[in-house]
C-alpha positions, -999 to +999 in steps of 0.1 A: -196-770+480-193-775+442-202-740+432-181-709+426-187-685+456-175-650+458-146-644+482-145-613+505-181-605+509-193-574+529-208-581+562-246-578+561-256-539+560-287-549+581-280-581+603-316-583+614-328-582+577-300-607+568-313-631+596-347-631+585-338-635+549-318-665+560-348-679+582-372-674+552-344-692+527-345-721+551-383-720+553-386-722+514-362-752+513-382-771+537-414-763+520-399-769+486-415-798+464-382-799+444-359-821+464-326-810+444-334-774+449-342-778+486-310-799+491-291-769+474-307-744+495-299-763+528-263-770+518-258-735+507-270-720+541-250-744+559-218-736+540-195-707+557-191-691+524-226-698+511-241-683+542-221-654+539-233-648+504-269-651+516-266-628+542-247-602+523-277-604+497-304-605+522-287-578+545-284-552+515-310-558+490-348-564+497-351-565+460-327-594+454-341-613+486-374-613+470-361-625+437-341-653+455-370-663+477-395-664+447-373-678+420-346-701+438-337-718+404-315-688+394-289-689+421-275-725+416-272-717+378-255-685+384-231-702+408-222-731+387-221-715+353-212-679+363-238-650+357-231-645+317-245-678+306-276-672+328-281-638+316-277-650+278-304-677+285-326-651+301-319-628+272-330-658+247-362-663+268-372-626+267-364-625+229-385-654+222-413-641+243-413-608+225-413-623+191-443-647+199-466-627+224-491-608+210-506-593+243-488-564+256-501-570+293-489-605+291-454-595+277-450-569+304-456-596+328-430-618+312-405-590+313-410-583+350-405-620+359-375-621+337 
């Protein structure tokens, strides 16, 4: 796997939730119209270290689980580049949106999505 995966991850706090999250991750990959993202998702779930990462996230954090399942593009970027560049890109996006968006409700939506 060409991505940087953390080592020594904790076992899932809730194994049932981790298993369900992994199942949903695989379903999302099967249903994805983005072939590259689907291939990444399948490869990560099949890789021992990748599966451990997913199970740890899914088994501890419903919030992060929902984030990964709704926006799968973030994880490949974080694993390839590290978190700091991804956060910087996100910060630039939020700042650009804040500078141009006049509708407060729409800006709040952008911030929640970010």
